[in-house]
C-alpha positions in Angstrom: 7.3 -7.7 -8.7 9.4 -4.8 -10.0 9.6 -1.8 -7.8 11.0 1.7 -8.5 12.2 3.5 -5.4 12.4 7.2 -6.3 14.2 9.7 -4.0 15.3 13.2 -3.9 18.3 14.8 -2.2 17.7 15.3 1.5 19.4 13.8 4.5 16.4 12.0 6.0 14.9 10.7 2.8 18.2 9.6 1.4 19.0 7.6 4.5 15.6 6.1 4.5 15.7 5.3 0.8 19.2 3.6 0.9 18.5 1.6 4.0 15.1 0.4 2.8 16.5 -0.3 -0.7 19.3 -2.3 0.8 16.9 -4.7 2.6 14.3 -4.7 -0.2 17.1 -5.8 -2.6 17.6 -8.9 -0.6 14.0 -9.9 -1.1 13.2 -12.5 -3.7 9.8 -11.0 -4.2 11.0 -7.5 -5.2 13.1 -6.5 -8.2 14.3 -3.1 -7.1 15.6 -0.1 -9.1 16.4 3.3 -7.9 15.6 6.6 -9.6 17.4 9.6 -8.1 16.7 13.3 -8.6 20.3 14.1 -8.1 23.5 12.7 -9.7 25.8 13.7 -6.9 28.6 11.1 -6.4 28.0 10.7 -2.7 24.4 9.7 -3.4 25.5 7.2 -6.0 28.1 5.8 -3.6 25.6 5.3 -0.9 23.4 3.2 -3.2 26.4 1.2 -4.5 27.6 0.6 -0.9 24.2 -0.9 -0.1 24.3 -3.0 -3.3 21.3 -1.2 -4.9 21.0 -0.8 -8.6 20.3 2.7 -9.9 17.9 2.9 -12.9 18.7 6.5 -13.7 19.6 9.8 -12.1 18.5 13.3 -13.2 21.5 15.2 -14.3 22.2 18.4 -12.4 21.3 20.7 -15.3 19.5 23.2 -13.2 19.6 24.7 -9.7 18.2 22.4 -7.1 14.9 24.3 -6.5 14.2 24.7 -10.2 15.0 21.0 -10.7 12.4 20.0 -8.2 9.7 22.2 -9.7 10.4 21.1 -13.3 10.5 17.4 -12.2 7.3 17.4 -10.3 5.5 19.6 -12.8 6.4 18.1 -16.1 9.2 15.5 -15.7 12.8 16.4 -16.7 14.7 13.2 -17.5 14.3 11.9 -21.0 13.8 8.3 -19.7 11.8 9.1 -16.6 8.4 8.3 -18.0 9.6 5.2 -19.8 11.1 3.9 -16.5 8.0 4.8 -14.4 5.7 2.9 -16.8 7.8 -0.3 -16.9 7.6 -1.1 -13.2 4.8 -2.5 -11.1 5.0 0.0 -8.3 6.6 3.5 -7.8 7.6 4.3 -4.2 8.8 7.8 -3.2 10.2 8.6 0.3 8.9 12.1 0.1 5.5 13.6 -0.6 6.9 15.4 -3.7 5.6 12.8 -6.1 7.0 11.9 -9.6 5.2 13.0 -12.8 1.8 11.5 -13.6 2.0 7.9 -14.6 -0.1 4.7 -15.0 1.9 2.8 -12.3 0.5 2.5 -8.7 2.1 4.9 -6.4 3.3 4.5 -2.7 4.3 7.6 -0.8 6.2 7.7 2.5 5.6 10.7 4.7 8.6 11.2 6.9 7.3 14.2 8.7 5.1 17.3 8.3 7.4 19.9 9.8 7.1 22.1 6.7 3.3 22.3 7.4 3.3 22.4 11.2 6.3 24.7 11.5 6.3 26.8 8.4 8.4 29.6 9.9 11.3 27.1 10.1 11.5 26.7 6.3 12.2 28.9 3.3 9.3 30.3 1.2 10.0 28.3 -1.9 10.1 25.0 0.0 6.9 25.8 1.9 5.1 26.5 -1.4 6.4 23.4 -3.2 5.8 21.1 -0.2 2.3 22.3 0.4 1.4 21.6 -3.2 3.2 18.3 -3.2 1.4 17.1 0.0 -2.0 17.8 -1.6 -1.0 15.9 -4.7 0.5 13.0 -2.8 -2.6 12.5 -0.8 -4.8 12.8 -3.9 -2.7 10.4 -6.1 -1.1 7.9 -3.8 -2.5 4.4 -3.9 -1.1 3.9 -0.4 0.6 6.1 2.2 3.3 5.1 4.6 3.9 7.0 7.9 7.0 6.2 9.9 5.3 6.7 13.3 1.7 6.6 14.7 2.2 10.3 15.5 3.0 11.2 12.0 0.0 9.2 10.7 -2.2 11.1 13.1 -0.8 14.4 12.0 -1.4 13.4 8.3 -5.0 12.7 9.0 -5.5 15.9 11.0 -3.7 18.1 8.4 -5.1 16.7 5.2 -8.3 14.8 6.2 -7.1 11.7 4.5 -8.8 8.4 5.4 -6.7 6.8 8.1 -7.3 3.4 6.5 -5.1 4.5 3.6 -2.1 4.9 5.9 0.3 2.1 6.9 2.5 2.9 10.0 5.9 1.3 9.4 8.6 2.5 11.7 12.3 3.0 10.9 15.2 1.2 12.5 18.9 1.8 13.3 21.6 0.4 11.0 23.3 -2.7 12.4 26.5 -0.6 12.7 25.0 1.2 15.7 25.8 -1.2 18.5 27.8 -1.1 21.8 31.5 -0.9 21.2 34.2 -1.3 23.9 37.0 1.2 23.7 35.6 3.1 20.7 37.6 6.1 19.7 36.5 9.2 17.7 38.8 10.2 14.8 41.1 13.1 15.9 40.0 15.2 12.8 36.8 16.1 14.5 38.6 18.0 17.4 36.5 16.3 20.1 37.8 15.8 23.7 36.3 13.6 26.4 33.9 13.8 28.2 31.2 15.2 25.9 27.5 15.4 25.4 26.4 14.7 21.9 23.7 16.0 19.5 23.4 14.7 15.9 21.1 16.4 13.4 20.6 19.5 11.3 21.4 22.8 13.0 18.0 24.5 12.7 15.4 26.2 15.0 13.0 23.3 15.5 15.8 21.2 17.1 15.7 23.7 20.1 19.5 23.9 20.3 19.1 27.3 22.0 17.5 25.5 24.9 20.3 22.9 24.9 23.0 25.6 25.0 21.4 27.5 27.9 21.1 24.2 29.8 24.7 23.3 29.1 25.9 26.7 30.3 24.3 26.0 33.7 26.0 22.7 34.2 28.8 22.7 36.7 31.1 20.6 34.6 33.8 22.9 33.2 35.7 19.9 31.6 32.6 18.8 29.6 32.2 19.5 25.9 29.0 19.8 23.9 29.3 18.4 20.4 26.7 19.6 17.9 27.2 17.4 14.9 25.4 17.9 11.7 25.0 20.2 8.6 24.0 23.8 8.8 20.3 24.3 8.4 17.7 27.1 8.4 18.9 30.1 10.5 22.0 28.3 11.8 23.7 31.6 12.3 21.7 32.3 15.4 23.1 29.1 17.0 26.7 30.2 16.5 25.9 33.7 17.8 24.3 32.3 21.0 27.4 30.2 21.6 29.5 33.4 21.6 27.1 35.3 23.8 27.1 32.5 26.4 30.9 32.4 26.4 30.9 28.7 25.3 33.1 29.0 22.3 35.9 26.9 23.8 33.5 24.1 25.0 31.1 23.7 22.1 32.3 21.8 19.0 30.8 22.0 15.6 32.3 19.1 13.6 29.8 19.6 10.8 28.6 16.6 8.8 29.9 13.3 10.4 30.5 10.4 8.0 28.2 7.5 8.6 31.2 5.3 9.3 32.3 7.5 12.2 28.8 8.0 13.8 28.8 4.8 15.8 32.1 5.6 17.5 31.0 9.2 18.1 27.8 7.9 19.8 29.5 5.1 21.8 32.0 7.5 23.3 29.4 10.2 24.4 28.5 10.6 28.1 24.9 11.1 27.0 23.0 11.8 23.8 20.8 14.9 23.9 18.0 15.6 21.4 15.8 18.5 22.5 13.7 18.7 19.3 10.4 20.4 19.1 9.1 18.0 16.4 10.1 14.8 14.8 8.4 12.4 12.3 10.4 9.6 14.0 13.7 10.7 15.6 16.1 8.2 14.1 19.3 9.6 15.9 17.6 8.8 19.2 17.2 5.2 18.2 20.7 5.0 16.9 22.1 6.3 20.2 20.0 3.8 22.2 21.3 1.1 20.0 24.8 2.0 21.1 23.8 1.8 24.7 24.2 5.6 25.3 21.8 7.3 27.8 19.3 9.6 26.0 17.6 12.8 27.0 15.0 14.0 24.6 11.6 15.7 24.6 8.1 14.5 25.5 6.5 15.7 22.2 5.6 14.4 18.7 6.9 10.9 17.9 9.8 10.8 20.4 7.9 9.2 23.4 6.5 6.7 20.9 10.1 5.7 19.8 11.8 5.8 23.2 9.1 4.2 25.4 10.5 4.2 28.9 14.1 4.1 27.7 15.0 7.8 27.8 14.6 10.8 30.1 11.9 13.0 28.6 11.6 16.8 29.2 9.3 19.5 27.8 10.8 21.0 24.6 11.3 24.6 25.9 12.1 23.9 29.5 15.7 24.8 30.2 15.5 23.9 33.9 14.1 20.5 33.2 16.7 19.7 30.6 19.5 20.9 32.9 18.2 18.7 35.7 18.0 15.7 33.5 21.5 16.1 32.2 22.9 16.7 35.7 21.2 13.5 36.9 22.8 11.5 34.1 26.2 13.0 34.7 26.2 12.4 38.4 24.2 9.1 39.0 26.0 6.0 37.7 23.0 3.8 38.5 20.7 5.9 36.3 23.2 5.8 33.4 23.3 2.0 33.7 19.5 1.8 33.9 19.1 4.0 30.8 21.7 2.0 28.9 20.0 -1.3 29.5 16.5 0.0 28.8 17.7 1.7 25.6 19.3 -1.4 24.2 16.2 -3.4 25.0 13.9 -0.8 23.4 16.1 -0.5 20.3 16.0 -4.2 19.7 12.3 -3.9 19.0 13.0 -2.1 15.7 14.4 -3.9 12.6 15.0 -2.8 9.0 14.3 -6.4 8.0 10.7 -6.1 9.4 10.4 -2.6 7.9 11.3 -3.9 4.5 8.9 -6.9 4.8 6.0 -4.6 5.8 6.8 -2.2 2.9 6.9 -5.1 0.4 3.4 -6.1 1.7 2.2 -2.6 0.9 3.5 -3.0 -2.6 1.7 -6.3 -3.0 -1.5 -4.8 -1.8 -1.5 -1.9 -4.3 -0.6 -4.2 -7.2 -3.4 -6.6 -6.4 
């Protein structure tokens, strides 16, 4: 069976696409090709690193927003329609679907934040995503949700028949594992000990709550590392750091290379992820895979992913977050317990099983 995995440029969908493609490419039942909406070299490198062939990339001949609109409205690449019509299945890891085609379509919904938290996204993206979601639900032969919570949200928001949705969870890359004496590259300017957050710097991640909780901790030698790209309204986060007098203790290393992330997580005193909403929460699973104690929130998909292997707090409760962090920092037995539970929980997720379940969806829509 020939499958075309189509992806656009976005941190979550790119990681999902490359990991899934890497494991699908090992399957004897799937002849995989990738079609990318961006010809950036780092995207091409990510695919080559995973050993995944790229059928075609749309050249960057227009601004990103316009490129998305033109692609999803009429199709831009000269060979796009030819490629789409020569495969057995088209799979897109976003609900912005490719141009109309005869080929069966599988759509993965990673999250619905743009619908549930519209104020956290720009107007152009809200408009494009809303139209894309309606079209994806209407045209997809099968829908994949990466958590039960996301599947429930999809039914509630769109009214789609739940029987059309396949819940297939993500997994952590095998590089995320306990490492003894791991060291963080000096170029990131991080000193030990530190608390770690990894993700986009944006409002729905509740980094303001984390900063207020961190400011209350009686650990003057402790750093807070907020690793990730700047997102929507990131300026407010930097301003809050200044207002709280934390400039010397909060580190913004920016985007951290995938090769450095396992060391960064292994060396952290704890991983903190106070997000308001997640379709899955992959960084939490990656941290647990490294044996790092995790504090996260008790909302959306996060309890589903962590089980009993993390300390859960309400998303806007500064006091609760501060207490949880204080307990982890001062109680060795609790850190040891969370480490063991996290490793056990993380072992329940596998990219091999995710790829197998996805290939079964392909078989179903073809037959």
